[in-house]
C-alpha positions as a Markdown table, in Angstrom:
| # | Residue | x | y | z |
|---|---|---|---|---|
| 1 | Unk | -54.9 | 32.7 | 9.2 |
| 2 | Unk | -51.5 | 32.9 | 10.8 |
| 3 | Unk | -51.3 | 29.2 | 10.4 |
| 4 | Unk | -51.2 | 29.5 | 6.6 |
| 5 | Unk | -48.9 | 32.4 | 6.2 |
| 6 | Unk | -45.7 | 30.5 | 6.7 |
| 7 | Unk | -46.6 | 27.5 | 4.4 |
| 8 | Unk | -48.0 | 29.9 | 1.7 |
| 9 | Unk | -44.7 | 32.0 | 1.9 |
| 10 | Unk | -42.7 | 28.8 | 1.8 |
| 11 | Unk | -44.6 | 26.9 | -0.9 |
| 12 | Unk | -45.9 | 29.8 | -2.8 |
| 13 | Unk | -42.8 | 32.1 | -3.0 |
| 14 | Unk | -39.6 | 30.6 | -1.7 |
| 15 | Unk | -39.8 | 27.1 | -3.1 |
| 16 | Unk | -40.7 | 28.3 | -6.7 |
| 17 | Unk | -37.9 | 30.8 | -6.6 |
| 18 | Unk | -35.4 | 28.2 | -5.4 |
| 19 | Unk | -36.6 | 25.7 | -8.1 |
| 20 | Unk | -36.5 | 28.5 | -10.7 |
| 21 | Unk | -32.9 | 29.4 | -9.7 |
| 22 | Unk | -31.9 | 25.7 | -9.7 |
| 23 | Unk | -33.4 | 25.3 | -13.2 |
| 24 | Unk | -31.7 | 28.4 | -14.5 |
| 25 | Unk | -28.4 | 27.4 | -12.9 |
| 26 | Unk | -28.7 | 23.9 | -14.5 |
| 27 | Unk | -29.6 | 25.4 | -17.9 |
| 28 | Unk | -26.6 | 27.8 | -17.7 |
| 29 | Unk | -24.3 | 24.9 | -16.8 |
| 30 | Unk | -25.6 | 22.8 | -19.7 |
| 31 | Unk | -25.3 | 25.8 | -22.0 |
| 32 | Unk | -21.7 | 26.3 | -20.9 |
| 33 | Unk | -20.9 | 22.6 | -21.3 |
| 34 | Unk | -22.4 | 22.6 | -24.8 |
| 35 | Unk | -20.6 | 25.8 | -25.8 |
| 36 | Unk | -17.3 | 24.5 | -24.5 |
| 37 | Unk | -17.8 | 21.2 | -26.4 |
| 38 | Unk | -18.8 | 23.1 | -29.5 |
| 39 | Unk | -15.7 | 25.4 | -29.3 |
| 40 | Unk | -13.4 | 22.3 | -28.8 |
| 41 | Unk | -15.0 | 20.5 | -31.8 |
| 42 | Unk | -14.8 | 23.6 | -33.9 |
| 43 | Unk | -11.1 | 24.1 | -33.1 |
| 44 | Unk | -10.5 | 20.4 | -34.0 |
| 45 | Unk | -12.4 | 20.9 | -37.2 |
| 46 | Unk | -10.4 | 24.0 | -38.1 |
| 47 | Unk | -7.2 | 22.1 | -37.4 |
| 48 | Unk | -8.4 | 19.2 | -39.6 |
| 49 | Unk | -9.3 | 21.6 | -42.4 |
| 50 | Unk | -5.9 | 23.3 | -42.1 |
| 51 | Unk | -4.1 | 20.0 | -42.1 |
| 52 | Unk | -6.2 | 18.9 | -45.1 |
| 53 | Unk | -5.2 | 22.0 | -47.1 |
| 54 | Unk | -1.6 | 21.5 | -46.2 |
| 55 | Unk | -1.8 | 17.8 | -47.2 |
| 56 | Unk | -3.3 | 18.8 | -50.6 |
| 57 | Unk | -0.7 | 21.4 | -51.1 |
| 58 | Unk | 2.1 | 18.9 | -50.3 |
| 59 | Unk | 0.5 | 16.3 | -52.6 |
| 60 | Unk | 0.4 | 18.9 | -55.4 |
| 61 | Unk | 4.0 | 19.7 | -54.8 |
| 62 | Unk | 5.0 | 16.1 | -54.7 |
| 63 | Unk | 3.1 | 15.2 | -57.8 |
| 64 | Unk | 5.2 | 17.8 | -59.7 |
| 65 | Unk | 8.3 | 16.1 | -58.6 |
| 66 | Unk | 7.1 | 12.5 | -59.0 |
| 67 | Unk | 9.4 | 11.8 | -62.0 |
| 68 | Unk | 12.4 | 12.9 | -60.0 |
| 69 | Unk | 11.4 | 10.7 | -57.1 |
| 70 | Unk | 11.0 | 7.7 | -59.5 |
| 71 | Unk | 14.5 | 8.5 | -60.9 |
| 72 | Unk | 15.9 | 8.6 | -57.4 |
| 73 | Unk | 14.3 | 5.3 | -56.6 |
| 74 | Unk | 15.8 | 3.8 | -59.7 |
| 75 | Unk | 19.3 | 5.2 | -58.9 |
| 76 | Unk | 19.2 | 4.1 | -55.3 |
| 77 | Unk | 17.9 | 0.6 | -56.1 |
| 78 | Unk | 20.8 | -0.1 | -58.6 |
| 79 | Unk | 23.7 | -2.2 | -57.4 |
| 80 | Unk | 26.4 | 0.3 | -56.4 |
| 81 | Unk | 29.5 | -1.6 | -57.7 |
| 82 | Unk | 28.2 | -2.2 | -61.2 |
| 83 | Unk | 26.7 | 1.4 | -61.4 |
| 84 | Unk | 30.1 | 2.9 | -60.5 |
| 85 | Unk | 32.0 | 0.7 | -62.9 |
| 86 | Unk | 29.6 | 1.4 | -65.7 |
| 87 | Unk | 29.6 | 5.2 | -65.1 |
| 88 | Unk | 33.4 | 5.3 | -64.8 |
| 89 | Unk | 33.8 | 3.4 | -68.1 |
| 90 | Unk | 31.6 | 6.0 | -69.8 |
| 91 | Unk | 33.5 | 8.9 | -68.2 |
| 92 | Unk | 36.8 | 7.3 | -69.3 |
| 93 | Unk | 35.6 | 7.5 | -72.9 |
| 94 | Unk | 34.9 | 11.2 | -72.6 |
| 95 | Unk | 38.4 | 12.2 | -71.3 |
| 96 | Unk | 41.9 | 11.8 | -72.8 |
| 97 | Unk | 43.6 | 8.6 | -71.8 |
| 98 | Unk | 46.9 | 10.4 | -70.9 |
| 99 | Unk | 45.0 | 12.8 | -68.5 |
| 100 | Unk | 42.7 | 10.3 | -66.7 |
| 101 | Unk | 43.3 | 6.7 | -65.7 |
| 102 | Unk | 41.5 | 4.6 | -63.1 |
| 103 | Unk | 44.1 | 2.6 | -61.2 |
| 104 | Unk | 42.0 | 0.9 | -58.5 |
| 105 | Unk | 38.4 | 0.3 | -57.5 |
| 106 | Unk | 37.5 | -1.4 | -54.2 |
| 107 | Unk | 34.3 | -1.9 | -52.2 |
| 108 | Unk | 35.4 | -2.3 | -48.6 |
| 109 | Unk | 33.0 | -4.1 | -46.3 |
| 110 | Unk | 31.8 | -2.5 | -43.1 |
| 111 | Unk | 30.4 | 0.9 | -42.4 |
| 112 | Unk | 32.7 | 3.7 | -41.6 |
| 113 | Unk | 32.4 | 7.3 | -40.5 |
| 114 | Unk | 28.9 | 8.9 | -40.6 |
| 115 | Unk | 27.4 | 5.9 | -42.4 |
| 116 | Unk | 27.9 | 3.7 | -39.4 |
| 117 | Unk | 25.8 | 6.0 | -37.3 |
| 118 | Unk | 22.9 | 6.0 | -39.8 |
| 119 | Unk | 20.1 | 3.5 | -40.1 |
| 120 | Unk | 20.1 | 4.0 | -43.8 |
| 121 | Unk | 21.7 | 1.2 | -45.9 |
| 122 | Unk | 25.0 | 2.2 | -47.5 |
| 123 | Unk | 28.2 | 0.8 | -48.9 |
| 124 | Unk | 31.7 | 2.1 | -49.3 |
| 125 | Unk | 33.4 | 2.7 | -52.7 |
| 126 | Unk | 37.1 | 3.4 | -52.8 |
| 127 | Unk | 38.6 | 4.6 | -56.0 |
| 128 | Unk | 42.1 | 5.5 | -57.1 |
| 129 | Unk | 43.0 | 7.5 | -60.2 |
| 130 | Unk | 46.0 | 9.0 | -61.9 |
| 131 | Unk | 45.4 | 12.1 | -63.9 |
| 132 | Unk | 45.6 | 15.9 | -64.3 |
| 133 | Unk | 43.7 | 18.1 | -61.9 |
| 134 | Unk | 41.4 | 19.5 | -64.6 |
| 135 | Unk | 40.5 | 16.0 | -65.9 |
| 136 | Unk | 39.9 | 14.7 | -62.4 |
| 137 | Unk | 37.6 | 17.6 | -61.6 |
| 138 | Unk | 35.6 | 16.8 | -64.7 |
| 139 | Unk | 35.5 | 13.1 | -64.0 |
| 140 | Unk | 34.4 | 13.5 | -60.4 |
| 141 | Unk | 31.8 | 16.1 | -61.3 |
| 142 | Unk | 30.4 | 13.8 | -63.9 |
| 143 | Unk | 30.4 | 10.8 | -61.6 |
| 144 | Unk | 28.7 | 12.7 | -58.8 |
| 145 | Unk | 26.2 | 14.1 | -61.3 |
| 146 | Unk | 25.3 | 10.7 | -62.6 |
| 147 | Unk | 25.2 | 9.1 | -59.1 |
| 148 | Unk | 23.8 | 11.7 | -56.7 |
| 149 | Unk | 23.5 | 9.0 | -54.0 |
| 150 | Unk | 27.3 | 9.1 | -53.6 |
| 151 | Unk | 28.6 | 11.2 | -50.7 |
| 152 | Unk | 32.3 | 12.1 | -50.6 |
| 153 | Unk | 33.9 | 10.7 | -47.5 |
| 154 | Unk | 37.6 | 11.1 | -48.1 |
| 155 | Unk | 39.7 | 12.7 | -50.9 |
| 156 | Unk | 43.5 | 12.4 | -51.0 |
| 157 | Unk | 45.7 | 14.0 | -53.6 |
| 158 | Unk | 49.4 | 13.4 | -54.0 |
| 159 | Unk | 52.0 | 14.0 | -56.7 |
| 160 | Unk | 52.9 | 11.3 | -59.3 |
| 161 | Unk | 56.7 | 10.8 | -59.5 |
| 162 | Unk | 57.1 | 10.2 | -63.2 |
| 163 | Unk | 54.8 | 12.8 | -64.9 |
| 164 | Unk | 52.8 | 15.9 | -64.4 |
| 165 | Unk | 49.9 | 13.8 | -63.2 |
| 166 | Unk | 48.5 | 13.5 | -59.7 |
| 167 | Unk | 47.4 | 10.5 | -57.7 |
| 168 | Unk | 43.9 | 10.7 | -56.4 |
| 169 | Unk | 42.3 | 8.4 | -53.7 |
| 170 | Unk | 38.6 | 8.9 | -53.3 |
| 171 | Unk | 36.3 | 7.2 | -50.9 |
| 172 | Unk | 32.5 | 7.6 | -51.2 |
| 173 | Unk | 29.6 | 6.4 | -49.2 |
| 174 | Unk | 26.9 | 5.1 | -51.5 |
| 175 | Unk | 23.4 | 5.3 | -50.0 |
| 176 | Unk | 21.2 | 2.4 | -50.9 |
| 177 | Unk | 17.7 | 1.3 | -50.6 |
């Protein structure tokens, strides 16, 4: 009977315990892998849901401002030279002729200043006026209100020798589509 004690202990107790421990360890590893995978996928799902909510909120905000965006698109797609001329003609009608006169309008080629460093299309508009300070304030305010794509680049003000008017030289960068 001593012959069988060692194989019975080995195959009856030790080997089943080792196999059971191996199966339990394998099951725990698989469970850990599945849990880790689930947590990663759940985190991605939460991020997706959060991004979806943010996108819907942004779309709702944008839809409220769609008419403004369409207006901006129309303004930016207009030819700058004709738009400036048209707007200045309308502004000249609003102000007294003695207090406001456009003396020059030029569209220099090339990109200067901050427009040269930008990838956005732009053009330059150089304007010269003779007028009173109050009328020029009104005129420039009206021009910049009608054409918000204009960005003031340079403004020079000097005295007029013959009257109480001032000479104004204004350079704008006009952002285009």
